[in-house]
C-alpha positions, 0 to 999 in steps of 0.5 A: 575882372571878367563878368563870368568870374565875379559871379563865380566869386559870388557863389563861393563868398560867404553870406553875412545876410544874418549878421546884418540883419539880426541884431540877436544873430550877431550877439549869439554869434560873437558869445560863440566865438568867444565860448568856442575858444574858452571852452576849446581850452579846456577841452585840452587843459583836463587831460592834461592836467589828469595825465600829469596828475595820474600818469595812466592811460585809464584815468584819462579816458575816465574823463569822457566816460563820465561825461557820457551819461550827462550828455544822453540824460541833459541832451533829451530833457535840454530839448524839452526845457526849450519848447516850455520856458524862455530860451534866453533863460535857459542859455543865460543860467546855463552859461552862469553854470558853465561860468561856475564849474570852470571857476571851480577847476581854476581854484582847484588847479591852484591848490597845492595839490589839484584834487583828481575827483573834482575834474572827474566831477566837473567835467561831468557837471560842465557836459550835462550842462552844455547839454540842458544849454544846446538844445535851446541855442540850436533853437534859438536860432530858427527864432532870430534868423529868417526863413531864407537865411537859415543856410547862410546862418549854417555856414556862419556858424559851422566857420565859427567852429571850424575856426575856433577847432583849429586855432583854440586847442593850440593855444590850449595847449601852448598855455597848459605847457608854457604856464599851467592848467590853471591858466588855461582854465582862468582864460575860459573863466574870462570867456563866460564872463565876457560871453554873459555880458552879450548874451544878456542884451538878446531879447526875451524868447518866450515858448509858444501860447500853447507849449507843451510843459517840459515832461517826458511825455513831452520828450515822447512826443518828441521822439513820435514826431521825428519818426514819423519824419523820415527825412528827418530820420534820414538825417539822424541815422546817415551821420549816425552812419558815417561816424560809427563806420568811417569816425578814426580820429583814435587811429592818429598817434599809431598812423603818425608812427607808422609813417615816420612822422610824429610831429606831425600828430597834431597836424592829423588832428586840425587837417578835418578842421582845416577841410571843414573850415575851407568849405564854410568859407567857400560854402554859399553856394549851400544856400542855393542846394534845394534838395539837401536830404540828396546833399546829405546822402552825396557827402556822407559818402564822400566822406566814407570814400575820403577815410576809405582813400586814407588807408592808401596814403604812402606818405603823411603829406597825403593823409592830411590831405584826405583827412581835410577832404572828409572833413570838408565832406562833413561839414557840408553835410552837416550844413544840409541837416540844420537848413533842413532842421531849422527850416521844417521842424516847428517851433514848438517842437525846435527844442526837443528835436534839438535835443534828439540832434545833439544824441545823434551826431555827439554818440556816432564819434564815440562809437566810432572811435571804439570801431576804429580801435577794435577793427585796428586791433584785428587787421592793423589801422589800414584794415580799420580805416579801408573797411571803416570807409567802405562800410560806411558808403555802403551803409549811407546808401543803403540808407538812402535806398530805405528813405526815399522820402528823405533822398527826395527831400526838396524844400521847394515842394515839401509840405513841412518846409512850406508851413514852416516857410508860410508860419514865419512870413505870416508871423515875422521875428 
């Protein structure tokens, strides 16, 4: 093989150095793979069981509504405790709590008459526990992965997520239809048992010596820090704008019917994850990008453009291609955002900022799907897709113009990136 071709292939190969160099990252990664499958299987099983029990669109929709408040409250508080307590303990206790909630769903599903209220309560509780845990998980990567390997770790994490997002829902659908929701919940319960065994082996990850206790004051301190960093605000605001204006998965059932391809509905839902998976597999090049702020802007604009282009799709295959292209662009944006966060945010604030990040990337899709449905009611699905995509591009470019520090961010010269790099070199993990 010619030398030039080999060099090109290396640019698009997966960098496995975080897995090779960090034992704790290997344990976290393996645990994440296992729980990812189990959790996504349950995400399919809960609405399916609710539909079977109630035959009500409203009842199914209220499951997500019941999860919204715990997500907001526990996401922020989870960030505060991630900076104040041993992150390993938070992760372990939360994982045990998630095991209990899934076991409760299993027991309920095995009853002669499963209780509807259990689905709502356990859904809300498990979301709250997950959001308490997530900031600690995000912050731990900064501690167990070398500074210069953060981009590679972001690619590996996205690869794990997207592989699970493609395979696990299909497996969940098979389990609930061929067997029962109890089988799906039981497999998820087993996944948490296996995950706990792995997480137990991670070393202690205590807070900084001068860590602020978890309190409303510490939450405000984290928010004040985020607002004072235009580059960080750019990552949050651009992602929220991209999701609010261009997220449109709520339209997929209608689009499948309009294109006379109802059998392709599952393909529409998985297309974005397929595109994101391809972006992850070929994402080694992102580690060489130093201007991640500009990278986020370009990727988010491409996401919006791909969604706008999908409005012109003459058949389901062109639509699938556009959705996959949008998913790839969104994943590249996510890799750049994660790299910026882990390379610039001080350890003592990483948990609280992870809580803010959780709200930014979790609330946007919810609001975006509501926006898509409302616009479709006014002008149809194609209008909603086209106008939403164009509004996304306009909003991203507007934010880029309004936040020059975000647009000009360069990891080689940024004061926060250099300070964090120096600190990591002075106190290696």
